[in-house]
DOSE-698912 format. One record per residue (C-alpha): residue in three letters; x, y, z; residue number from 1. Coordinates in steps of 0.05 Angstrom, whole numbers. Layout:
BEGIN
- Ala X Y Z NUM
...
***
This chain:
BEGIN
- Met 259 354 -606 1
- Val 207 325 -557 2
- Ala 152 361 -533 3
- Asn 119 335 -470 4
- Arg 48 349 -455 5
- Ala 10 349 -394 6
- Tyr -69 347 -382 7
- Lys -95 369 -316 8
- Phe -162 351 -294 9
- Arg -199 377 -235 10
- Ile -250 329 -201 11
- Tyr -310 351 -158 12
- Pro -329 289 -120 13
- Asn -397 287 -85 14
- Asp -400 269 -11 15
- Glu -408 195 -23 16
- Gln -345 197 -62 17
- Arg -304 239 -15 18
- Ile -318 186 38 19
- Leu -299 129 -9 20
- Phe -232 169 -22 21
- Ala -218 180 49 22
- Lys -231 111 67 23
- Thr -186 85 11 24
- Phe -129 133 27 25
- Gly -134 117 101 26
- Cys -130 39 90 27
- Val -74 49 38 28
- Arg -34 88 87 29
- Met -48 39 147 30
- Val -29 -23 101 31
- Tyr 31 12 82 32
- Asn 55 31 153 33
- His 34 -37 180 34
- Trp 76 -77 129 35
- Leu 137 -23 134 36
- Asp 137 -40 208 37
- Arg 136 -115 196 38
- Lys 191 -111 146 39
- Ile 234 -67 195 40
- Arg 228 -115 250 41
- Gln 239 -176 207 42
- Tyr 301 -146 179 43
- Glu 329 -126 249 44
- Glu 315 -194 279 45
- Asn 336 -238 223 46
- Lys 367 -198 166 47
- Thr 319 -226 118 48
- Asn 261 -191 78 49
- Val 186 -203 77 50
- Thr 169 -206 1 51
- Tyr 108 -177 -31 52
- Thr 82 -248 -44 53
- Ile 83 -263 27 54
- Cys 54 -194 47 55
- Ala -4 -201 -3 56
- Lys -21 -269 22 57
- Glu -20 -248 94 58
- Met -63 -183 82 59
- Ala -117 -230 46 60
- Ala -120 -265 110 61
- Met -113 -204 154 62
- Lys -178 -177 117 63
- Lys -218 -232 143 64
- Thr -203 -219 215 65
- Glu -252 -179 254 66
- Glu -197 -126 272 67
- Tyr -182 -110 200 68
- Arg -251 -119 165 69
- Phe -253 -50 150 70
- Leu -199 -65 93 71
- Lys -252 -98 56 72
- Glu -289 -26 42 73
- Ala -224 0 7 74
- Asp -205 -21 -64 75
- Ser -160 -82 -65 76
- Ile -119 -57 -123 77
- Ala -99 7 -85 78
- Leu -77 -36 -23 79
- Gln -39 -84 -64 80
- Gln -4 -28 -98 81
- Ser 17 6 -39 82
- Leu 51 -64 -21 83
- Arg 86 -62 -88 84
- His 110 8 -74 85
- Leu 136 -11 -4 86
- Asp 167 -72 -34 87
- Thr 206 -33 -89 88
- Ala 224 21 -38 89
- Phe 256 -31 9 90
- Gln 292 -66 -48 91
- Asn 318 1 -69 92
- Phe 342 20 -2 93
- Phe 386 -39 2 94
- Lys 410 -38 -76 95
- Gln 484 -26 -75 96
- Pro 504 43 -108 97
***
C-alpha cells in the first residue's frame, strides 16, 4: 500500500516580496497570453507551430526593447517555464486521441 504525504507551508511575504510576486505573476501571464496569441495566429495562417526554441529566442530579443523592458524585472526561469507550459498545452491539443 502506498501512503501519500503532503506538506503545506504558509508564507508571509513582506511588502517588497509581495510586489516581486505580483510583478512576476503579471509578467508570466503577459508572456503566456502574448505567445498564445502568436501561436494561434501562426496556426490559422500557415498551419504551422511556433516552437519553444523560437519563442525563447524571440522573448530574449523582446526583453531588450523599450516596450518590454519590464520583463527584465521578472524571474527569467518563470518566464521560460510559462513558454514550456504553453508549448506542452499546444502539443497536447493537437495530439491524436
